[in-house]
N, C-alpha and C positions, 0 to 999 in steps of 0.2 A: 327558431333558438332551440340548440342541445339541450332534452331533458335527459338522457341518460346518465343514469348515474358512473362519476367516477369508477376506473376498473384498473386495477394494476395486475401484473403475471411478479408476484411475491421471488419465483423460482429464478428471475435474470436480475435480482437483485439481491441473494441467499447472502447468510455468514459463511456456508461452505464457499460460496464460488467468490469470494473475498479473498479467503486463506490461501485456497489454491494458487490465485493469483501473487499472493505474498510469495510463499515459497518460489514459485518460478524465478522470483527474481535473487535466489542466491544460486552461487554453482553448486552444480555436481548434486542436486537434492531429487529426493522423490516426493512428494505430495500424497500421503497416505488419505485418503479420504475413509473413516467409518461408519458404514453406513451401508445401505442396497446398491446394486450395480447399478441399478438403472437410474443415483443420484449423479452417480460419478460416470457414466454416458450423455447424459445431460450436460455436465458442467466441460466434458472435453469438447461436444459437439460444437459448442457454445462457442467454448474461444477459438477451436483452430482453425472456425469461420469466422472469424471476426481478426486476429494476429496471418488466416492464409499461414499458418504453421502447427509444426506438430506438436502438443501440449503432452507431456508428462505427467501422469496420472495412474495410482492403484487406488484400488477400494479393497476392502475387506469381507466386501461379498456377504453380509447380515440378511440370511431369507428367512420362512415362515419358524421354520425348526428351531435355528442359532439364536433367533431371538427373542425365545422363549426360555431356551436351557443354557446359555453360554450369557458370561458376564461380560464379556470381551477381549478374556485373554486369547480364548484360542482364537476366535477369528484375528485376533490383529499377531499373536504371533506365528502361525500359518500364514498371513499374507507379509509379514517378514521373512520368513523360511522362504518363500516364492521369490519373494523381490534379490535377497541376497543369491541366488542361483546364477540368476543371469546379470546382475549389476551389482556393482558397488558404491553405493550412491556416501559420500559424505557425512549425508543429513537425510533422516525420514522425517519429513510433518507429519506428524499427526492430528487430525482434527476431526469432529463428530456433526454428527448431521441430527434432526429433530428424532428421528428411530431412536437411536443409541442415547441421545441424552433424555428422551422420556422415560425409557430401561435402565438408567441411572448407570449403565458403563463407569467403571474406572478405568478411565484411560490413562491418570498417573501412577498409579498402580502397575498397569501391563506396562508402563515404557519403563518404569522402575526396573522388572521381573526380567525386562531386554535390553540392560544398560552394558552388559559385556558383548551384546551379540550387535549390536546396533546404535550407532549415536541419534536421539529421536528427540524432537521438541514436541509437547501433545498443548492443544488448547481446545478448548472448546468454545464450538462453534454452530449452537443448534440455531436450525433454520427457520423455528415459528419464533422467533424473534430478529431485530437488528436487521440487517441488510450487507452491501457489498462493502460499505464504507466500514462498519463497524466490526465488519468478519475479517478484512484486512491490518487495521489497527490493533484488536484482539491478538491476532500473529506475532504483529510487533513486538507489543508487549512480553509476548511468552518469548520468542527469542530473545532480548533484552534480557528477560529475567532469569532465562535459561542456560544461556551460550556466553551472555560478553563478563570478564571476569574485573573486579574488582581491582580500583588501579588511585594511587597517590597523585603520581604527578602526569600534568598535562603536555603534548606535542604542539607548541604555539602554529604551528605550521597543518596544524593538522584539522578537517572539519568534518562533520557527518550529518548528512541530509536525510530528514524523513519527510519524504512527499504522502501528501492523501493519492486514494486509489486514484483518482480521477484523472492525475496526471499520466501521458503517454510518452511510450519511451521516450520519445525526441524534447521530451519538454522537460524531462527526471536529465538527460544527457544535456541540454544547453545550461541549463541552470548547472551543474556539476563545472561546467565552460564559463561560466559567468564567477564562479566563486574561488576559482583559480586565477580569474581576472583580475580579481582581488587580493588575493597574495597567498591564498592557502596553494601549499605544496602537493597537500594530501587532500583531495574531496572524496568520500566514501556516501553511496545514497542505502538505504537500510529500508528497503529492498532494492536494488537496481535491475529494474526491468529493461534500460537502457542499452546493459549488456547480453539481454537472453531473448527479450523476445522485439527488437529491435528491424527484425527483416532480416538479418545477415545471413549470406547463403555457406553453412559449415561444410566441413569434409563430408562430415554423413549425418545422417538425422539419427539423433541420439537418444536413448532412450531414457534420460533425465534429464534436467533443467541444463542448456546449453553455455551457460553466464551467468554473470550475477556478483554480487559480492562472495566473499571466500569464506566458509567456517573461519578460517585463521585471522583476517581479516574483521568479522563479526567479533570474535574474541576477544580484541585488541582496543575496540570501539573505546572502551573507557579511558583509555588517554585522549581524544581529543579536546580540540581546546575549547571547539563551541559546538550544541548542538541546533542544528536547525529546524524546526516543525513548521510545514502549512498544512492549516486545515486542521477544527478544528475536534475530528473524529482523531487525529498523532499526537493531539496535543499532550496527554497523559502520557505516550512511549516517550516524549520527549523527556518526562517528570522521571521517568523509571529510568534512565538511562545518565541521568544529570546523578540520580542517588548511586553509581556503582562510581564517580568519580565528585568530590562537594567542590572541586577547582572548577570543573567545566563549567561551562558559561551558556546558558537555555535562552536560545530565542527564538522564540514562538507568533509566527503571521497565521491570521484569520484566512488569508487570502494575497496570490501576488496578480488577480486579474485586474487592466486596468490601470490608468497613469500614476492614479495617486497610493495605490495599494504596495504599486512596484517602485514608486518614489522610496515610502517607507522602507519596502525591503532592500533596498540599498544604501539609506540616511542610515540604518542601524547596526550593518557592517561595515560602511566605512568608518563611523565611528569604534567599532570595536578593536576596528586595524588599524584604527589610526590615520586615518589615509584623507587628506583633502579631496583632492579630485578625481573623478573616478578615471576607469582606465577608457582611452577614446573607440573601443568598441562599446563600453559600454555606452556612453556618451551616444552612438551610432544607431543602438537596437532603441535608445529612447525614444529617438527621430524619426524612426522607423513605424515606433506604435503612435505617436504622436500625430503623421501623417493616415495612416492607418483609421485613428480614432475620428480624421480630417473625413478622408473621405466617404467613410462607412455611415455619418452622420446626416448624408444627402438621401441617404437611402432608409436608414433606419430612427431619423429622426420624429419623434410624433409619434409613430406607429406604436397601436397598442398589443404588447404583450402578454404570453402566458407562462411562465417555467413550472416545468414538472421534471425535478432533479432529485439526490442527494444532497444534503447542507450543502457541503463544503462549495459541491460544482455547483449547484444553486444560487450560493452566495457571490464565486467568482465571474460566472457570465452575468450575474445581477449587476455586478459592479460595472463588468464590462459596456452592459446596454443603457446604465442609466449615464454613464460617460460619453455614450454616442446622442444622447436627449429624446431615446427609446420610454413610452411611458408603460413599467411595470403594472399591469390593474393586478395580477393575480400568482401566489405559490405555491405547489403543491409541494411538499415535500415530507416525509415518512420520519421524521424526527421530530422530537417539541425545541419549539425555537429557543436559540439559548442566545443570552443578550448580550450584543456587539453594538458599542459606539461606532464600528467602522461599516458596520450593515447601511443597507440599503431597504431591509431587514422593515 
């Protein structure tokens, strides 16, 4: 019987890391971490090992001296000066750490002072609260608030997908393809890791994010017919995007993991598009899912399982395990549980 208390490493699930990952899904962007060098180095090494690709990131390199005498303006402006000497980013994503949040740096004011030098988005992501999911979600909300333009008209053939941080680049790409099969001519993901951290071999190693949604595409997201959010953490981001155009429809899904949740996903979109019969490829993928659930039932059915993940990922994987007959005996999540009638919690 294990008697050791539960231990986690919060650095691996910190808000700044979620923000970094979000900005890497925007083309020609330089993520700028406002904090100590070690914070940025840890995140860079962590994601480089995970994706086996170069990770673009810069830091304001706050030290024990500047932490006391600088309100943040000098460190940020010097970092922007150093960045723009070497590369010309379309956007700099400025996000904070516990150190700079504790000392109360005015990153909004610093961004405003540099508005004529470099286009920037700022977001508060202290690592003494939240985690990977909330850092990702806060960054999306900041991007929408600061970049997306107000619109009055919609493009009926345009959809925007806002996935939670647990979606792999391949999963985001497949979801975009599925939305195209449902009749959307233009499908965008915010952010889009499927075009930046998908493991493609570029012409050369770039100093900026290598792909993803462009700044111009982000500005024009307000004319989308529908915004689709997947995961409780990004629901607020979808609501903020809808505020840019009241004619836009917001479809929210807690999860698309498992047969029941994916069926609800396709049912809602088919109704929205006025389609009675889904594309043959959609039907084929559903049959593959059924077969996978049946095959794994013989291995996982009746097994006792403990899940330790952030909320959105725990919900998705928990629903799948529940469908194959596993017994989930305990769930450890770093969030307050959200009431959800479709949840296994």
